[in-house]
N, C-alpha and C positions, 0 to 999 in steps of 0.2 A: 504494500500500500504506500502510495507516494502522494505528495502534494507540492505545488509550487506557490511561493509567496513572493510577490513582486515588490521590490524596493525602487527607489528613484534611479538606481544604477543598474543592478543586475537582478536576475530571477534566482531565488534561492530554492534549491531542491532539498526536500527532506523525505526520507523513506527508509525502508528496511532492505538491507543487502543480505541475501541468503549466502551462507557459507557453511560447509560441512553439515552438522546436525542442528545449526542454530541460525539466527538472523541478527544482524547488527544494525542499530539505529544510527543513521548517517545524516549529516547536514553538509551541503555543498553550496557555497555562495555563487559558484559559477564565475563567468567572466574570463577575460583573456590573460589575466595576470599570472605570475608564477604560482603554481599550486603549492600550498603549504598544508601539510597534514599534521594534525596535533594528536599526540599520544598521551593518554591520561595517566595519572597516578593510580595506585593499586585499587583503591575503592572509589576513585573519583569518577565524575561524568564529564561529558563534553562542555557543559555549562561553565566549568572552571576557566575556560579559555576566553570567555566573552570580553574581558578587559583587554587582553592582548589583541584580539581580533579588532576591537573598536579602535585601539591605538594605531594599528597598521592601516585601518580604514580600507578605502577602495584601491584598486590597482593590484590587488592580490586575489588569488582564488583560495579561499579558506575551506578546508575539509576537516570536520570534526566528527568523532563517532564514539559511541559507548562500547567498551570491551564486553566480552561475553558475560551475561548475567548482571551487568552494571547498567544503571540508567534504564533506558527503554529497550535494551537488547535482550534477546531471549537466552534461556538457559542452555547449557551444553553438557556433554559427558566428558569434555576435555578442556581443562583450564590451564594447561601447561604453558610455560614460557614460549615454547616453539610455536604453539598455535597463535599466540599474540603477534609474533613476528610474521607468520604467514598471513594473518588477517590484514596486515597492511597491504599486501599484494592484492588480496581479495577486494578490499575497499577501492584501491586505485584502479583496478581492472574494471570494477563495476561502474566507476565514474569516468572511464575512458582517459585516465591520466597515465602517461608514459614516464614522466620524470617529475619529481617533487622535492621540496625542501621539507625535511622532517624535524619536528619540534617535540621533545618529550620531557615531561616533568616526573621526577621521582622514578617509579617503576617504568613509566613510559620512556624515560631517558635510556634505560637499558635496552628497551625495544628499539628505540631510534638508533642507538649505537650499533647494535647487531645488524639492523636492516641497512644502514648506511655502509657498513663494512662489507656486506655481502652484495650490494647492488651499486657499486660506484658509478656505473654508466647511467643509472636511473635516479641518481641522487644529486640535487643541486648542492646540498650541504646539510649540516645538522646543527641544531641548537639543543644542548643538553642542560636542563634546568635542575640543579641540585640533585643529580642522580648519576648513575653509571660511573661511580668512583670505586676503583679497585681496592678492596680492603677486606681482610679476613675477620669479619665481625661476628660470624656465627660459628658455634661449636656445638658439641653434643648436649651440653647443659642448656644452651639457648634453644635448641630444637625441642627438648622436653618442656621447657618453660613456655615456649610458643604454643605447643599443643594444649597445655593446661590453660593458657590465657584464652584461647579461642573456645575451648570447652566452657569456660566460665562465662564468656560473652554470648554463648549460643542462645540464651533466653532473650537477649536484647535484640538480636539481629532481626527477627520477624517484626518487632515493633518499629524498627528504623527503616525497614524496606519501603513502606508507603511514602516516606519522605524523600527517598532517593539517596539516603546517606549510608546505605549498606547494600552490598551485592546480594543477589538471590543465590547464594552458595551456602553449603553446610559449613559448620565449624571445622570439620575435618578438611574440607576442600580449601577453606581459607588458610588453615594452618599449613597445609602442604604447599600452597602457592607462596606463602611468606617464607617458608623454609627454602624452597627452590630459589627465591630471589636472593637469599643470603648465600646460597651456593654459587650462583652465577656471578655474584659480586666478588668472589675470591680472586686474589691477584693472579693466580695461575690460570683462572678461567677468563676473566675480563681483560687482563693485561694484553694478551695476544689479539683480542678483538679490537681494542683501541689502537694498538700498534699497526693494525692492518687497514685502518681508515685512511683513504687517499683523497677525500673531499674536504673542503673547508668545514671545520667543526669548531663551535664556540660553546664554552660553558658559562652559565650564569649561576653562581653559587649564592646560597643564603648564608646567614650567620646564626650562631646559636644552635639550639637543640632541635630535635624532631621527636615525634611521638615514640616513646619507648627507649630513647637514647639516654645515656647517663653521663653526667659531668661534661667533660670536653670531648666525649667520644665522637660526636658528629664532626667537630673541627678536625680531629685526627683522621677521620675518614676523608674529609675534603683535601687534607694535606697530601694524600696519596696522588693527587693529580699533578703535583710538581714534577715527578719523574716521568709521567705520561707526556707532559708538554715538552720536556727535555728530549724525549726520544722521538716524538712525532711532530714535525714542523707544521703539519696540517691542523693541529689542535692547539687552541689557545683559550685562556680564560678571559672572557669578555668583560665580566663584572663580578664583584663581590658586593652584595646588597645588604642593607641592615635587617631586613625581615627574616624570620625564621623559616624553616622548611615548609611548614603548613600554610604560611601566609604569603609566600613569595608571589604567587600569581595574582593575589588580591592587592598587595601593597607595592610590589615592584614590577608590575607588568610592563612598565615603560622600558626597563632594562632588557626584558625578554624581547620585546618588539624591536628594540635597537639592535640586538644581536641577530635577529632575523634579517634586518636590513644590511647588516655588516656581511653576513654570509652570502646573501643574494648579490651584493655588490662585487664580491670576489668572483662570482660566476659571470659577471658582466650583465646581471639583470637587476641591479639595485633600483630602489625607488627613492 
């Protein structure tokens, strides 16, 4: 099911894109500008990007979507990281986009980094917002604690789902997805992915803590990027902003939009 809503500039398409055993809720502003696809945080929805999209305004083609079981997207039997990387291809194919600039926040930054590394000929560049930082932050103790945490939160999830603040996933599925995120963040896993990126890539990092982090843990994770930048000249840190991890798209959206412009300019398509 789809619909078109016409603005003074372009016609925006909204609808469901079938993929595997599910369907993803997608919004595409259309237009002739550089396609920018936005990849959400782990439990976030496409609405989180509205300030970045508004700051960039016209002249770009903005494509946002909800990951499986998030927002208006349907449930699936598979919530693995690999499906989220492949879903980028499914969304772009459905919208007839051959080449795009990928922007990811938090979990979405990992997806963006992997997709950009695997598809250099199809990638204008990447903007990674406070995510995709190689660091061994998860161990066996963390794994067990994470499973316990999501089991404790299982009663709350159904209450939050109507508000769009929680995915339609079980506590076990959420725990498994979070644990997998910790595993793909390990230096030995993520380091080679970042080293393999050959397109312009810019980080926008937050300051302070994130949900579940302790003390200066988040800052130590961000510091891992220093070696990444030294090794790969295609990757730079565009900005370090005052807001914390959870508030960055709300309070420092201008820095994210500026990084998008910076990456596009390096491709010869800046605005």
